[in-house]
C-alpha positions in Angstrom: -0.1 -0.2 0.1 1.5 3.4 -1.0 2.1 5.7 1.7 0.9 9.4 1.5 1.8 12.2 3.8 -0.6 15.9 3.2 0.3 18.9 4.3 -2.6 21.2 5.6 -6.1 20.2 6.6 -8.1 22.8 5.6 -11.2 21.6 3.4 -8.6 21.0 0.5 -6.3 18.3 2.7 -9.5 17.0 4.6 -11.0 16.3 1.0 -7.4 14.6 -0.3 -7.4 12.3 3.2 -11.0 11.1 2.1 -10.6 10.9 -1.7 -7.3 9.1 -1.6 -8.6 6.4 1.4 -11.1 5.4 -0.7 -8.3 4.2 -3.8 -6.8 2.1 -1.1 -4.2 4.4 -0.3 -2.8 5.0 3.4 -2.8 8.4 4.3 -1.6 10.8 7.1 -2.6 14.6 7.2 -0.1 16.9 8.8 -1.0 20.4 10.5 -0.1 22.5 14.0 -3.4 23.2 14.5 -6.8 21.7 14.1 -9.3 21.6 10.9 -10.1 24.4 9.2 -8.7 27.0 11.2 -6.9 29.4 8.2 -8.8 30.0 5.0 -11.3 27.1 5.3 -12.7 29.0 8.4 -13.0 32.3 6.7 -15.1 31.0 3.6 -19.3 31.2 3.2 -18.9 27.5 0.9 -20.8 29.2 -2.0 -20.2 26.6 -5.0 -20.5 29.1 -7.8 -19.9 26.1 -10.3 -22.6 26.4 -13.4 -23.2 30.2 -12.6 -19.5 30.9 -13.2 -18.4 32.5 -16.4 -15.8 30.1 -16.7 -16.7 28.0 -19.7 -13.9 25.9 -21.0 -10.9 24.3 -20.2 -9.3 23.5 -16.6 -11.3 26.0 -15.0 -14.9 25.0 -16.3 -13.9 21.6 -16.0 -12.8 21.4 -12.3 -16.0 23.1 -11.7 -18.2 20.5 -13.4 -16.5 18.0 -11.8 -16.9 19.1 -8.5 -20.5 20.3 -8.5 -21.6 16.5 -9.8 -19.1 15.2 -6.6 -20.9 17.2 -4.4 -24.6 15.7 -5.1 -23.1 12.3 -4.7 -20.7 13.3 -1.8 -23.1 15.2 0.8 -25.4 12.5 1.1 -22.3 9.6 0.9 -21.1 11.9 4.4 -24.0 12.1 6.0 -24.7 8.6 5.4 -21.7 7.4 6.7 -21.8 9.7 9.4 -25.5 9.4 11.0 -26.3 13.0 11.1 -26.8 16.1 8.3 -24.8 18.7 7.1 -25.5 22.2 7.1 -25.7 22.6 3.6 -28.1 24.7 1.1 -29.0 22.8 -2.0 -31.9 26.0 -3.2 -29.2 27.3 -5.9 -27.7 30.7 -6.3 -29.3 34.1 -7.5 -26.9 36.3 -9.1 -27.6 39.8 -9.2 -26.9 41.9 -12.5 -26.5 45.9 -12.9 -25.4 46.5 -15.9 -26.8 46.0 -19.7 -23.4 43.8 -20.1 -24.7 41.7 -17.6 -27.7 40.9 -19.9 -25.8 40.5 -22.9 -22.9 37.5 -20.7 -25.8 36.0 -19.2 -27.9 35.7 -21.9 -25.1 33.8 -23.8 -23.8 31.7 -20.8 -27.5 30.3 -20.3 -27.5 29.5 -23.8 -24.3 27.4 -23.1 -25.3 25.7 -20.5 -28.4 24.5 -21.9 -26.2 23.1 -24.5 -23.6 21.6 -21.8 -26.5 20.0 -19.6 -26.7 22.4 -17.1 -29.6 24.9 -16.4 -29.5 28.6 -15.7 -32.4 30.5 -15.5 -32.8 34.1 -17.0 -35.0 36.5 -14.5 -36.5 40.0 -15.5 -36.1 42.3 -12.5 -39.7 41.8 -11.9 -39.1 37.6 -11.9 -36.3 38.5 -9.5 -38.3 40.6 -6.9 -41.5 37.6 -7.0 -38.9 34.8 -6.3 -37.0 37.3 -3.7 -38.6 39.9 -2.3 -36.0 40.7 -0.6 -34.4 42.2 -3.5 -34.6 46.0 -3.6 -31.7 47.8 -5.8 -33.5 50.5 -8.4 -31.2 49.6 -10.8 -31.1 45.9 -11.0 -31.4 44.8 -14.7 -32.1 41.1 -14.4 -30.9 38.6 -12.3 -29.3 35.3 -13.0 -30.9 31.6 -10.9 -28.4 28.8 -11.0 -30.2 26.0 -9.3 -27.7 22.9 -9.4 -25.3 25.3 -7.4 -25.2 25.9 -3.6 -23.5 26.3 -0.1 -22.3 24.4 2.2 -20.5 25.2 5.6 -17.0 25.0 5.3 -16.0 24.0 8.5 -18.7 21.1 8.6 -18.1 19.7 5.7 -14.5 19.6 7.1 -14.8 17.9 10.2 -16.6 15.4 8.7 -14.5 14.6 5.9 -11.8 14.2 8.9 -13.9 11.8 10.8 -15.4 10.0 7.8 -11.4 9.6 6.1 -10.5 8.4 10.1 -13.1 5.7 10.0 -11.3 4.9 6.7 -8.0 4.9 8.6 -6.0 7.9 7.5 -4.1 9.5 10.2 -4.4 12.9 11.3 -1.4 14.4 13.6 -2.6 18.1 14.7 0.5 18.3 17.0 3.4 18.4 14.3 4.9 21.7 12.7 6.0 20.9 8.8 9.2 22.9 8.5 10.4 22.5 5.1 10.8 19.9 2.7 14.6 18.9 2.3 16.5 18.5 -0.8 16.1 14.9 -0.9 12.7 15.0 -1.0 11.9 14.2 2.7 10.0 16.3 5.1 11.4 17.9 7.9 8.9 18.6 10.8 8.9 18.9 14.5 8.5 15.5 15.1 11.8 14.5 13.2 12.7 13.6 9.2 9.2 11.8 7.4 9.1 10.4 4.5 6.4 8.8 2.3 5.8 7.7 -1.6 4.0 10.9 -2.3 3.7 13.7 -0.8 0.7 16.7 -1.1 1.7 20.3 0.1 -2.0 21.6 1.1 -1.1 24.2 3.2 -2.7 27.4 1.3 -0.9 30.7 2.2 1.8 28.4 4.3 2.6 26.5 0.9 5.1 28.7 -0.4 7.7 28.5 2.9 7.8 24.7 2.8 9.3 24.2 -0.8 13.0 24.1 -2.0 12.7 25.4 -5.0 10.1 29.1 -6.0 7.6 27.6 -8.1 4.7 29.5 -7.2 4.1 32.9 -5.4 0.6 33.4 -3.1 -0.6 36.7 -2.5 -2.9 37.1 1.0 -6.2 38.3 0.2 -8.9 39.6 3.0 -11.9 37.4 3.3 -14.7 39.2 5.7 -17.9 38.0 6.8 -20.6 39.4 8.9 -23.2 36.6 11.1 -26.9 38.1 11.6 -30.1 37.3 13.0 -32.9 39.2 11.6 -36.4 38.5 12.7 -38.5 37.0 10.2 -36.3 35.2 7.2 -35.6 37.8 4.4 -38.0 37.1 1.2 -39.8 34.2 1.3 -39.6 31.4 3.9 -39.6 28.4 1.8 -37.3 29.9 -1.3 -34.1 31.2 0.4 -31.3 30.8 -1.9 -27.8 32.6 -1.9 -28.5 35.9 -3.5 -24.8 37.6 -4.9 -24.6 41.0 -6.3 -21.5 43.5 -6.3 -19.2 40.6 -5.1 -21.4 40.9 -1.6 -22.9 37.1 -1.0 -26.4 37.1 1.5 -26.2 33.4 2.7 -29.2 31.9 4.8 -28.3 29.6 7.3 -31.5 28.8 8.6 -33.4 29.8 11.8 -33.4 34.0 10.4 -29.5 33.6 10.6 -27.5 35.1 7.8 -23.6 35.5 6.8 -23.1 38.9 4.7 -19.5 38.4 3.4 -17.3 39.2 0.5 -13.2 39.2 -0.5 -12.0 42.9 -0.4 -9.0 43.1 -2.7 -6.4 45.4 -1.1 -2.8 44.7 -0.6 -1.9 42.9 3.0 1.8 42.7 2.7 2.4 45.2 5.5 -0.2 46.1 7.8 -2.7 43.7 9.6 -6.5 43.7 8.5 -8.2 46.8 9.0 -12.0 47.3 10.0 -13.3 49.9 6.9 -14.0 47.1 4.6 -15.9 45.4 6.6 -18.3 48.3 7.1 -18.0 48.9 3.5 -19.6 45.1 2.9 -22.3 46.3 5.3 -23.6 49.2 3.7 -23.4 47.5 0.4 -25.1 44.9 1.7 -27.9 47.1 3.0 -28.4 48.8 -0.6 -28.9 45.6 -2.0 -31.3 44.2 0.6 -32.8 47.0 2.7 -34.2 44.4 5.3 -30.9 43.9 6.3 -31.0 47.2 8.4 -32.8 46.0 11.1 -30.7 42.9 11.6 -28.8 42.4 14.9 -25.2 41.6 14.5 -24.6 38.1 16.2 -20.3 38.0 15.1 -18.0 38.6 12.3 -14.8 37.2 11.5 -12.4 38.2 8.4 -9.5 35.7 7.2 -6.5 35.6 4.2 -7.4 33.6 0.9 -4.5 32.3 -1.1 -4.3 33.7 -4.5 -1.5 32.7 -6.8 1.0 36.1 -8.2 1.1 35.9 -11.9 -0.7 32.8 -12.8 -4.6 31.5 -12.5 -6.1 29.5 -9.4 -5.7 26.7 -8.0 -2.1 25.2 -8.3 -2.7 21.8 -8.6 0.8 20.2 -10.1 4.0 18.5 -9.2 6.5 20.3 -7.9 9.5 20.7 -9.8 12.3 18.7 -9.5 10.7 16.3 -7.0 7.7 14.1 -8.8 7.0 12.5 -6.0 5.7 16.0 -4.9 2.5 17.5 -5.3 1.1 20.7 -4.9 -2.8 21.2 -4.4 -2.7 25.0 -3.0 -3.7 28.6 -3.9 -7.5 28.0 -4.4 -8.2 31.6 -3.5 -11.7 32.0 -3.2 -13.0 28.7 -4.9 -10.8 26.3 -2.4 -14.7 24.8 -1.3 -16.1 24.7 -4.3 -12.8 22.9 -6.1 -11.9 21.0 -3.6 -13.0 17.5 -5.0 -11.5 18.3 -8.2 -8.3 19.2 -6.9 -9.1 15.7 -4.8 -9.4 14.0 -7.8 -6.2 15.3 -9.7 -4.0 14.1 -7.4 -5.7 10.9 -6.9 -5.4 10.4 -10.8 -2.0 11.5 -10.6 -0.5 9.4 -8.2 -2.9 6.0 -9.8 -1.2 7.3 -13.1 2.3 6.9 -11.3 1.9 3.2 -10.6 
């Protein structure tokens, strides 16, 4: 049986452990902290696959693979663990505010139909009939994807860890990986470790581990506010994820919502600052005015790993180290692309046999 060491236990590392153990591999996951503490713990878990503007190549292929896998994976995990996972299968509604959006979305809806997927193009009146919580006067159209959705990233990660453990995967949350040595072995706080395969899935912590500068990752801030309303926004029986102006409204049940966004600014020298979170909140109120009366329960922020000068994610062999694979730099789409990432890694290992 081949031995695989995975470095990092966010959503990518946990998904790798689960899927690789299914293939009969012996997996050990190393992290210096418990699961889902970094970028995964600062994600909304919005699965924007079909509704994405990616239409060809690897970018679309990974989204399609992942959406198909999630349709099987979530009930698979629920059955295996004996409890429900907090996920929302009611689709994603994207709000458009320009004529350019109308043209792009009509073309995308036609293409998705040819590809065997559903997208519904809604007029402003249709948007407000389905989702009366949407109120902006300059709304031009809505694009509804019933086959996309959202899942709680932390709950999913913990479920994958538990299910992988039941299949024999080993998780060590007391080991700090220091670097990949020139001999291809891992230098760690527990000594030198080796395996048939090593997968680096440590997000922003990946680059410092590498002996060759193959990828540079830039930190980008993600922020969210958790709020509670006195009644559900819009129709209680229809609570899709709604996104507009790069702000997401994510229903959590029991009249609670996440309001979140990824904020683009340089974080190299300064710690995250509070002003962007307030901008996100005011932007959300402009889209969904009823939020103004909501009670803020909590807020969080975290850093997402964005590759510099190349597309996300980085899923490839490490140059000069044929038994080391990179699975990192997923930027905004770590949760969405985790199943496809695991499939690429699994196929790479199987193809070497």
